[in-house]
C-alpha positions, 0 to 999 in steps of 0.5 A, a space after each residue: 391565829 390558832 397556829 401562832 397560839 399553838 406555837 407559844 403554848 410551851 413557853 407560856 406553860 414554862 412561864 406559868 410554872 416558874 411564876 408558880 414556883 416563885 410564889 410557892 417558894 415565897 410562901 414556903 419560906 425560901 430565901 429570895 436569893 435561892 428563889 431567884 437562882 432557881 425561878 429567875 428570868 435567866 434560868 427561864 430564858 435558858 430553859 426556853 432557848 434550849 427547849 425551843 431550839 431543841 424542838 424547832 425541827 421536830 415539833 414545829 418543822 423549822 430548821 435551827 436557822 429558822 429558830 434563830 431567825 424567829 428569836 431575832 425577830 421577836 424582841 421585847 419592846 423598848 421603853 424610851 
């Protein structure tokens, strides 16, 4: 279990940074459209994909194929 938690520390940190950025931007008067372009789900997903794929071999000892396989296995739950 500790290995799995260590594996997701970076994505959780990025999620917290994006959430705080959106919250602070809202309090600072940043327009919703600009805040969504900077701190939205699409930029977060792109950042996570680049970081996770780039560090897969160095930090986690996986090949790029392993990172792709992990991305295919981890899916969001479907709501029917």
